[in-house]
N, C-alpha and C positions, 0 to 999 in steps of 0.2 A: 504494500500500500504506500501511498505518498507519505503518510505519517512515518511509517517504518523507515523509508529511505531518508527522510529528513533527519530522523533520530540517529541513524547510522552516520550520516554526514556530520552531524553535530559532534558525536562521540569521536569520530576520526579527527575533526578539527581540534577538539579539546585535548586529545591525547598528544597532538603535535605541538601544542603550546608549551613553552617552558617559562616558568617564572624565574626571575633572577634570584640568586642565592641571597641569604641574609647578608646584608652589607655590614661590614665592620668599619667603624669610624674611630678616629682618635678622639680624646676628650675635647681637644681644640676644635676639631672638625664638627663635632656634635654641637658645641657652643655656637660656632659660626652658622651652622645650618639653622639652629633655633632662632638666632637673631635675624637672619635673612628671611626665613619663613614668616616671622611675625609681621614684618612690613609687607611682604608679598601677599599674604593671605588677606589682609585688609584691602589692599589695592585691587586684588582680583575680585573679591566679593563686591566691592563698590562698582567697579567698571563693568564686569560681566552683567550685572543687573541692569545697568544703564543702557548697555548695548542691546540686551535681549528685549528690554521694554521699549526700545526705539527712542530713548531719550537722548542718545548720542548717534550721530551719523557714522556709518561704517568707515568713511574716509578719515575719521579720527583714530582708527584702531592703531595705526602705526605710531601715533603719539603715545598710546598706552604701552605698546611694546617697548618703545624707547625709554619710557618712564621706568618700566620693570627692569630694563637693562641697567638703569641707573641705581636700581635697588639691589644690584649684584646677582641677578638671576643667572648670568653667565658663570659667576663664581660657584653658585649652587650646582649648576650642571657639571662644572669641572670637578667638584668634590665627589659627586655621585659617580661620574665617569671613572675617576681614579679608583674609587672603591670597587667598581665593577671590574676594572682591569687587574686588580690584585690577585 
């Protein structure tokens, strides 16, 4: 049946997915992650809501991205990437 085929496809897909291992951070990295995420979380919550509700035009999205880069999102990515590479 179509349901059975869909279920098999889903199981095959799920089996092929791999979650990253538990990441290990130094105490300094954990502290830095916490500080960066505090600011980012607030910004993301405020901005995503504004864009989803149509209160901000999409042509201002690049400004939001640049603001987040100023909040060290690139550093956050670097920390996580380094942990994945270990």
